[in-house]
VMD Tcl script that builds the backbone (N, CA, C; Angstrom):
set m [mol new atoms 315]
animate dup $m
set s [atomselect $m all]
$s set {name element resname resid chain x y z} {
  {N N MET 1 A 12.219 41.140 -16.788}
  {CA C MET 1 A 13.198 40.474 -17.655}
  {C C MET 1 A 12.865 40.850 -19.153}
  {N N LYS 2 A 13.959 41.255 -19.843}
  {CA C LYS 2 A 13.750 41.840 -21.121}
  {C C LYS 2 A 14.527 40.757 -22.002}
  {N N ILE 3 A 14.003 40.277 -23.210}
  {CA C ILE 3 A 14.700 39.429 -24.006}
  {C C ILE 3 A 14.603 40.101 -25.465}
  {N N ILE 4 A 15.774 40.240 -26.053}
  {CA C ILE 4 A 15.685 40.789 -27.374}
  {C C ILE 4 A 16.229 39.732 -28.366}
  {N N LEU 5 A 15.417 39.267 -29.391}
  {CA C LEU 5 A 15.857 38.293 -30.390}
  {C C LEU 5 A 15.882 39.010 -31.666}
  {N N LYS 6 A 17.015 38.732 -32.411}
  {CA C LYS 6 A 17.259 39.582 -33.511}
  {C C LYS 6 A 16.660 38.693 -34.800}
  {N N GLU 7 A 16.689 37.428 -34.782}
  {CA C GLU 7 A 16.149 36.709 -35.974}
  {C C GLU 7 A 14.880 35.879 -35.548}
  {N N GLU 8 A 14.168 35.625 -36.532}
  {CA C GLU 8 A 12.879 34.737 -36.304}
  {C C GLU 8 A 13.374 33.366 -35.892}
  {N N SER 9 A 14.310 32.807 -36.406}
  {CA C SER 9 A 14.819 31.515 -36.018}
  {C C SER 9 A 15.240 31.492 -34.449}
  {N N GLU 10 A 15.844 32.554 -34.100}
  {CA C GLU 10 A 16.157 32.674 -32.562}
  {C C GLU 10 A 14.899 32.631 -31.787}
  {N N ALA 11 A 14.005 33.362 -32.104}
  {CA C ALA 11 A 12.621 33.408 -31.449}
  {C C ALA 11 A 11.962 31.986 -31.400}
  {N N GLU 12 A 12.005 31.293 -32.489}
  {CA C GLU 12 A 11.388 30.066 -32.488}
  {C C GLU 12 A 12.189 29.045 -31.678}
  {N N ALA 13 A 13.482 29.138 -31.755}
  {CA C ALA 13 A 14.390 28.212 -30.904}
  {C C ALA 13 A 14.126 28.523 -29.397}
  {N N PHE 14 A 13.976 29.745 -29.088}
  {CA C PHE 14 A 13.819 30.247 -27.687}
  {C C PHE 14 A 12.450 29.663 -27.162}
  {N N ILE 15 A 11.403 29.879 -28.101}
  {CA C ILE 15 A 10.024 29.423 -27.659}
  {C C ILE 15 A 10.048 27.861 -27.574}
  {N N HIS 16 A 10.611 27.099 -28.375}
  {CA C HIS 16 A 10.684 25.679 -28.450}
  {C C HIS 16 A 11.343 25.230 -27.160}
  {N N SER 17 A 12.456 25.861 -26.701}
  {CA C SER 17 A 13.111 25.496 -25.521}
  {C C SER 17 A 12.271 25.735 -24.276}
  {N N ILE 18 A 11.585 26.817 -24.305}
  {CA C ILE 18 A 10.631 27.014 -23.153}
  {C C ILE 18 A 9.604 25.910 -23.085}
  {N N ILE 19 A 9.058 25.666 -24.267}
  {CA C ILE 19 A 7.923 24.668 -24.313}
  {C C ILE 19 A 8.467 23.364 -23.925}
  {N N ASN 20 A 9.694 22.971 -24.351}
  {CA C ASN 20 A 10.200 21.656 -23.962}
  {C C ASN 20 A 10.600 21.592 -22.564}
  {N N LYS 21 A 11.079 22.617 -21.967}
  {CA C LYS 21 A 11.434 22.568 -20.485}
  {C C LYS 21 A 10.213 22.439 -19.829}
  {N N THR 22 A 8.986 23.227 -20.061}
  {CA C THR 22 A 7.778 23.161 -19.380}
  {C C THR 22 A 7.174 21.746 -19.510}
  {N N ALA 23 A 7.291 21.214 -20.738}
  {CA C ALA 23 A 6.636 19.877 -21.003}
  {C C ALA 23 A 7.439 18.810 -20.129}
  {N N ASN 24 A 8.753 18.941 -20.177}
  {CA C ASN 24 A 9.512 17.946 -19.328}
  {C C ASN 24 A 9.219 18.075 -17.903}
  {N N GLN 25 A 8.955 19.149 -17.280}
  {CA C GLN 25 A 8.477 19.401 -15.811}
  {C C GLN 25 A 7.111 18.764 -15.711}
  {N N VAL 26 A 6.221 18.974 -16.554}
  {CA C VAL 26 A 4.912 18.448 -16.465}
  {C C VAL 26 A 4.942 16.876 -16.472}
  {N N ILE 27 A 5.736 16.453 -17.488}
  {CA C ILE 27 A 5.936 15.051 -17.584}
  {C C ILE 27 A 6.455 14.352 -16.356}
  {N N GLY 28 A 7.520 14.949 -15.828}
  {CA C GLY 28 A 8.079 14.519 -14.576}
  {C C GLY 28 A 7.104 14.541 -13.505}
  {N N ARG 29 A 6.298 15.526 -13.309}
  {CA C ARG 29 A 5.406 15.456 -12.262}
  {C C ARG 29 A 4.385 14.457 -12.398}
  {N N LEU 30 A 3.950 14.164 -13.675}
  {CA C LEU 30 A 2.831 13.171 -13.936}
  {C C LEU 30 A 3.372 11.801 -13.643}
  {N N LYS 31 A 4.599 11.587 -14.068}
  {CA C LYS 31 A 5.253 10.359 -13.678}
  {C C LYS 31 A 5.303 10.026 -12.170}
  {N N ASP 32 A 5.767 11.057 -11.398}
  {CA C ASP 32 A 5.767 11.031 -9.960}
  {C C ASP 32 A 4.369 10.609 -9.438}
  {N N SER 33 A 3.288 11.292 -9.957}
  {CA C SER 33 A 1.901 11.134 -9.423}
  {C C SER 33 A 1.455 9.714 -9.798}
  {N N ILE 34 A 1.750 9.240 -10.915}
  {CA C ILE 34 A 1.419 7.892 -11.468}
  {C C ILE 34 A 1.988 6.931 -10.491}
  {N N GLU 35 A 3.333 6.997 -10.324}
  {CA C GLU 35 A 4.045 6.046 -9.353}
  {C C GLU 35 A 3.369 5.989 -8.067}
  {N N LEU 36 A 3.115 7.165 -7.515}
  {CA C LEU 36 A 2.515 7.245 -6.191}
  {C C LEU 36 A 1.102 6.552 -6.216}
  {N N LEU 37 A 0.288 6.933 -7.086}
  {CA C LEU 37 A -1.006 6.193 -7.202}
  {C C LEU 37 A -0.800 4.658 -7.330}
  {N N HIS 38 A 0.131 4.281 -8.151}
  {CA C HIS 38 A 0.351 2.894 -8.283}
  {C C HIS 38 A 0.669 2.237 -6.994}
  {N N LYS 39 A 1.684 2.806 -6.360}
  {CA C LYS 39 A 2.151 2.202 -4.995}
  {C C LYS 39 A 0.895 2.179 -4.005}
  {N N ARG 40 A 0.110 3.372 -4.009}
  {CA C ARG 40 A -1.082 3.284 -3.130}
  {C C ARG 40 A -2.131 2.211 -3.436}
  {N N SER 41 A -2.483 2.185 -4.795}
  {CA C SER 41 A -3.564 1.216 -5.227}
  {C C SER 41 A -3.072 -0.173 -5.074}
  {N N SER 42 A -1.749 -0.562 -5.335}
  {CA C SER 42 A -1.159 -1.854 -5.178}
  {C C SER 42 A -1.198 -2.307 -3.676}
  {N N GLY 43 A -1.051 -1.403 -2.895}
  {CA C GLY 43 A -0.970 -1.558 -1.395}
  {C C GLY 43 A -2.405 -1.849 -0.916}
  {N N LEU 44 A -3.443 -1.150 -1.482}
  {CA C LEU 44 A -4.822 -1.290 -1.047}
  {C C LEU 44 A -5.257 -2.687 -1.532}
  {N N ASN 45 A -4.857 -3.210 -2.605}
  {CA C ASN 45 A -5.506 -4.356 -3.224}
  {C C ASN 45 A -4.806 -5.755 -2.714}
  {N N THR 46 A -3.681 -5.540 -2.020}
  {CA C THR 46 A -3.062 -6.849 -1.338}
  {C C THR 46 A -3.609 -7.102 -0.021}
  {N N VAL 47 A -3.992 -8.320 0.091}
  {CA C VAL 47 A -4.438 -8.808 1.377}
  {C C VAL 47 A -3.516 -9.996 1.664}
  {N N GLU 48 A -2.786 -9.833 2.884}
  {CA C GLU 48 A -1.972 -10.840 3.321}
  {C C GLU 48 A -2.672 -11.811 4.392}
  {N N TRP 49 A -2.310 -13.038 4.141}
  {CA C TRP 49 A -2.852 -14.072 4.980}
  {C C TRP 49 A -1.721 -14.941 5.648}
  {N N LEU 50 A -1.905 -15.251 6.789}
  {CA C LEU 50 A -0.908 -16.146 7.542}
  {C C LEU 50 A -1.499 -17.425 7.928}
  {N N ASN 51 A -0.751 -18.457 7.808}
  {CA C ASN 51 A -1.134 -19.828 8.234}
  {C C ASN 51 A -1.099 -19.777 9.776}
  {N N THR 52 A -1.604 -20.921 10.325}
  {CA C THR 52 A -1.639 -21.032 11.829}
  {C C THR 52 A -0.451 -20.852 12.557}
  {N N GLU 53 A 0.642 -21.572 12.062}
  {CA C GLU 53 A 2.008 -21.407 12.761}
  {C C GLU 53 A 2.460 -19.949 12.702}
  {N N GLU 54 A 2.277 -19.356 11.539}
  {CA C GLU 54 A 2.797 -17.976 11.445}
  {C C GLU 54 A 2.050 -16.978 12.235}
  {N N THR 55 A 0.647 -17.278 12.488}
  {CA C THR 55 A -0.225 -16.509 13.267}
  {C C THR 55 A 0.249 -16.588 14.736}
  {N N MET 56 A 0.460 -17.832 15.102}
  {CA C MET 56 A 0.964 -18.148 16.559}
  {C C MET 56 A 2.318 -17.399 16.856}
  {N N LYS 57 A 3.199 -17.326 15.812}
  {CA C LYS 57 A 4.316 -16.528 16.077}
  {C C LYS 57 A 4.059 -15.079 16.041}
  {N N PHE 58 A 3.358 -14.621 15.127}
  {CA C PHE 58 A 2.951 -13.170 15.173}
  {C C PHE 58 A 2.313 -12.678 16.560}
  {N N LEU 59 A 1.353 -13.496 16.983}
  {CA C LEU 59 A 0.755 -12.969 18.295}
  {C C LEU 59 A 1.520 -13.640 19.427}
  {N N LYS 60 A 2.565 -14.409 19.329}
  {CA C LYS 60 A 3.266 -15.028 20.447}
  {C C LYS 60 A 2.327 -15.788 21.373}
  {N N ILE 61 A 1.648 -16.732 20.857}
  {CA C ILE 61 A 0.827 -17.493 21.629}
  {C C ILE 61 A 0.958 -19.089 21.286}
  {N N GLY 62 A 0.421 -19.892 22.111}
  {CA C GLY 62 A 0.491 -21.266 21.931}
  {C C GLY 62 A -0.792 -21.854 21.277}
  {N N LYS 63 A -0.828 -23.162 20.969}
  {CA C LYS 63 A -1.910 -23.853 20.377}
  {C C LYS 63 A -3.244 -23.641 21.001}
  {N N ASN 64 A -3.389 -23.873 22.263}
  {CA C ASN 64 A -4.591 -23.635 23.135}
  {C C ASN 64 A -5.235 -22.278 22.940}
  {N N THR 65 A -4.318 -21.281 22.959}
  {CA C THR 65 A -4.925 -19.896 22.823}
  {C C THR 65 A -5.276 -19.724 21.431}
  {N N MET 66 A -4.532 -20.325 20.437}
  {CA C MET 66 A -4.884 -20.137 19.018}
  {C C MET 66 A -6.179 -20.704 18.737}
  {N N GLN 67 A -6.535 -21.880 19.284}
  {CA C GLN 67 A -7.874 -22.476 19.240}
  {C C GLN 67 A -8.898 -21.755 19.804}
  {N N LYS 68 A -8.640 -21.129 20.907}
  {CA C LYS 68 A -9.665 -20.224 21.582}
  {C C LYS 68 A -9.963 -19.045 20.724}
  {N N LEU 69 A -8.788 -18.410 20.118}
  {CA C LEU 69 A -9.078 -17.276 19.196}
  {C C LEU 69 A -9.859 -17.710 18.020}
  {N N ARG 70 A -9.634 -18.915 17.407}
  {CA C ARG 70 A -10.436 -19.418 16.279}
  {C C ARG 70 A -11.917 -19.666 16.672}
  {N N ASP 71 A -12.074 -20.171 17.814}
  {CA C ASP 71 A -13.528 -20.434 18.344}
  {C C ASP 71 A -14.315 -19.124 18.544}
  {N N GLU 72 A -13.494 -18.137 18.971}
  {CA C GLU 72 A -14.215 -16.749 19.318}
  {C C GLU 72 A -14.057 -15.787 18.106}
  {N N SER 73 A -13.697 -16.276 17.046}
  {CA C SER 73 A -13.360 -15.307 15.764}
  {C C SER 73 A -14.571 -14.298 15.469}
  {N N PRO 74 A -15.895 -14.773 15.457}
  {CA C PRO 74 A -16.868 -13.860 15.192}
  {C C PRO 74 A -16.861 -12.666 16.212}
  {N N LEU 75 A -16.565 -12.938 17.281}
  {CA C LEU 75 A -16.553 -11.998 18.359}
  {C C LEU 75 A -15.339 -11.089 18.505}
  {N N ASN 76 A -14.143 -11.690 18.236}
  {CA C ASN 76 A -12.984 -10.857 18.342}
  {C C ASN 76 A -12.577 -10.140 17.133}
  {N N GLY 77 A -13.178 -10.398 15.943}
  {CA C GLY 77 A -12.908 -9.722 14.761}
  {C C GLY 77 A -11.910 -10.198 13.904}
  {N N ILE 78 A -11.347 -11.408 14.269}
  {CA C ILE 78 A -10.184 -12.043 13.460}
  {C C ILE 78 A -11.028 -12.654 12.151}
  {N N ILE 79 A -10.336 -12.373 11.015}
  {CA C ILE 79 A -11.037 -13.010 9.857}
  {C C ILE 79 A -10.229 -14.284 9.574}
  {N N ILE 80 A -10.934 -15.320 9.383}
  {CA C ILE 80 A -10.311 -16.663 9.340}
  {C C ILE 80 A -10.856 -17.291 8.000}
  {N N SER 81 A -10.104 -17.941 7.209}
  {CA C SER 81 A -10.572 -18.759 6.112}
  {C C SER 81 A -10.066 -20.230 6.357}
  {N N GLN 82 A -11.114 -21.060 6.335}
  {CA C GLN 82 A -10.767 -22.434 6.434}
  {C C GLN 82 A -10.594 -23.068 5.000}
  {N N VAL 83 A -9.303 -23.309 4.826}
  {CA C VAL 83 A -8.863 -23.784 3.396}
  {C C VAL 83 A -9.115 -25.364 3.307}
  {N N SER 84 A -8.940 -26.119 4.242}
  {CA C SER 84 A -9.259 -27.553 4.239}
  {C C SER 84 A -9.711 -27.906 5.707}
  {N N GLU 85 A -9.969 -29.179 5.975}
  {CA C GLU 85 A -10.401 -29.510 7.290}
  {C C GLU 85 A -9.664 -29.054 8.417}
  {N N ARG 86 A -8.358 -29.092 8.400}
  {CA C ARG 86 A -7.454 -28.668 9.477}
  {C C ARG 86 A -6.469 -27.541 9.086}
  {N N ASN 87 A -6.794 -26.855 7.901}
  {CA C ASN 87 A -5.858 -25.790 7.465}
  {C C ASN 87 A -6.723 -24.528 7.334}
  {N N TYR 88 A -6.105 -23.455 8.270}
  {CA C TYR 88 A -6.804 -22.190 8.262}
  {C C TYR 88 A -5.791 -21.164 7.841}
  {N N LEU 89 A -6.349 -20.012 7.290}
  {CA C LEU 89 A -5.422 -18.804 7.032}
  {C C LEU 89 A -6.191 -17.761 7.800}
  {N N TYR 90 A -5.310 -16.833 8.312}
  {CA C TYR 90 A -5.691 -15.644 9.225}
  {C C TYR 90 A -5.311 -14.473 8.462}
  {N N ASN 91 A -6.290 -13.479 8.364}
  {CA C ASN 91 A -6.097 -12.120 7.666}
  {C C ASN 91 A -5.185 -11.231 8.548}
  {N N LEU 92 A -4.075 -10.912 7.933}
  {CA C LEU 92 A -3.029 -10.066 8.754}
  {C C LEU 92 A -3.727 -8.812 9.272}
  {N N ASP 93 A -4.498 -8.118 8.429}
  {CA C ASP 93 A -5.060 -6.789 8.933}
  {C C ASP 93 A -6.007 -7.017 10.086}
  {N N SER 94 A -6.728 -8.099 10.031}
  {CA C SER 94 A -7.752 -8.322 11.181}
  {C C SER 94 A -6.869 -8.629 12.428}
  {N N LEU 95 A -5.745 -9.320 12.256}
  {CA C LEU 95 A -5.012 -9.613 13.434}
  {C C LEU 95 A -4.270 -8.318 14.122}
  {N N LYS 96 A -3.944 -7.378 13.178}
  {CA C LYS 96 A -3.348 -6.155 13.673}
  {C C LYS 96 A -4.452 -5.339 14.339}
  {N N LYS 97 A -5.715 -5.413 13.878}
  {CA C LYS 97 A -6.690 -4.691 14.560}
  {C C LYS 97 A -7.049 -5.308 15.851}
  {N N TYR 98 A -6.990 -6.640 15.943}
  {CA C TYR 98 A -7.209 -7.318 17.196}
  {C C TYR 98 A -6.260 -6.855 18.243}
  {N N LEU 99 A -4.976 -6.703 17.784}
  {CA C LEU 99 A -3.876 -6.278 18.756}
  {C C LEU 99 A -4.162 -4.831 19.195}
  {N N GLU 100 A -4.509 -4.066 18.192}
  {CA C GLU 100 A -4.786 -2.621 18.501}
  {C C GLU 100 A -5.814 -2.429 19.635}
  {N N LYS 101 A -6.918 -3.204 19.561}
  {CA C LYS 101 A -8.055 -3.218 20.399}
  {C C LYS 101 A -7.574 -3.592 21.737}
  {N N ARG 102 A -6.592 -4.520 21.972}
  {CA C ARG 102 A -6.163 -5.047 23.138}
  {C C ARG 102 A -4.966 -4.165 23.695}
  {N N THR 103 A -4.683 -3.152 23.126}
  {CA C THR 103 A -3.491 -2.381 23.621}
  {C C THR 103 A -3.829 -1.725 24.943}
  {N N LEU 104 A -2.902 -1.780 25.895}
  {CA C LEU 104 A -3.084 -1.158 27.025}
  {C C LEU 104 A -2.831 0.291 27.111}
  {N N LYS 105 A -3.723 1.143 27.585}
  {CA C LYS 105 A -3.629 2.590 27.406}
  {C C LYS 105 A -3.375 3.163 28.853}
}
mol reanalyze $m
mol bondsrecalc $m
mol representation Tube
mol addrep $m
């Protein structure tokens, strides 16, 4: 490609347009990368917890089975937080891993 510019102002304008175009492309790519990193990092930092009723619905189990899972939690890998005497929260990621381990193959 051959470009012939007759005046200095034409050359400057041409160079500035190339620089601006390149800068806008780089800025666009950086914005996309920052958005992607933000989505990934916010997803990593969020921990979801379910209460007992939500957990029973999620696992499709009744109260007796729920109590059994709670009693066996150190062995089955389900992470449980006891918020008060009768109030428990269950880590959603650990529930998903529990289901994956019990998947029939």
